[in-house]
N, C-alpha and C positions, 0 to 999 in steps of 0.2 A: 112371134112366129116360129114354128119349129124348123129348124134347119137340118136336123139329122136325128132319126130314131129309127126303131125295128119294128117290124109287123110278124106276126104270126096269122097266116091266112088260112082259115079253115073251111073245108069243103062244106061241112055241116054246120049251119048257124047254131044249132042246139049245143053242140059240143063247145062252140066258142063261147056260148052264154054260160055254160055249165063251168069251163075252166074260169071265165071270169069271176064268177060268183064264188069259186075257190079262194081265188086271190084277193077278193074284196074281203073276205072273213079274215084273211092274214095283213090286210090294211098295206097291200102293194101299191105302188105306182103304175098300175097297168090300166088301160082304157080300151072299152069295148067300142069300135068304130065299124063303119060299113066298110068292106073291102073296096079300096080303089078300082073304079071301072076299067082302068088300064090294066089292072091284074087279073080281073074276073069279073064279068057280066053277072048280073044276077043280083039276088038278095042274100049273100054271104057276108059273115062277119070276120073281122080280124082282131086281134089283141093288139094294142100299141104300147110300146114301152121303150124307155130310154137306157136301160141298163142292159148290156148284151149278155150279162151272165144270166139274165131271165130266160134265155134260151135254153140253157141247160135243166133249169127248174121247170119249163113248160114240158120239155121232153120227158122228163122223170114223171110228171102227172098224166102225160099222154100214155107212158107204159104202164104206171101204176092203175088206171083206170080204163085201161084197153080201149084207148079212143085212137081214132085215125090221126097220123102225124101231119102237121100243118106244113105249109110252105114258109120258110122264113126269108124275109126280104130287108135290106138296108135301105131306108128312105133318105136321101139326101138333096137339099135345094140346091141346084146347080145354074147358075145365070138367073136366077129368079124363078125356075120351073123345078118341079119335084121329079127327081129320076130314081127309080127302083131297080136295085141288083139284088138277085137271088142269092141267098148264102146257101152253099151246098157243103155237105159234110161227107 
């Protein structure tokens, strides 16, 4: 079970899929998941990752490819439930 990880939540599922494909080419440990309903209703996607330094890498790609900046979250299991805290810069 994942007790702690990070999410990059995109408004555009196309942008999330595009970035995911770039990371797959680099063999990075990033997963494409549906954004948890507690964060956003609808059919948006997020990138799930465990290495906090990937935030900087995602921001670099967003800038390089002129994409919309995602919202970043820290997900932690607390007393058996997942809690999401937005990471602000």
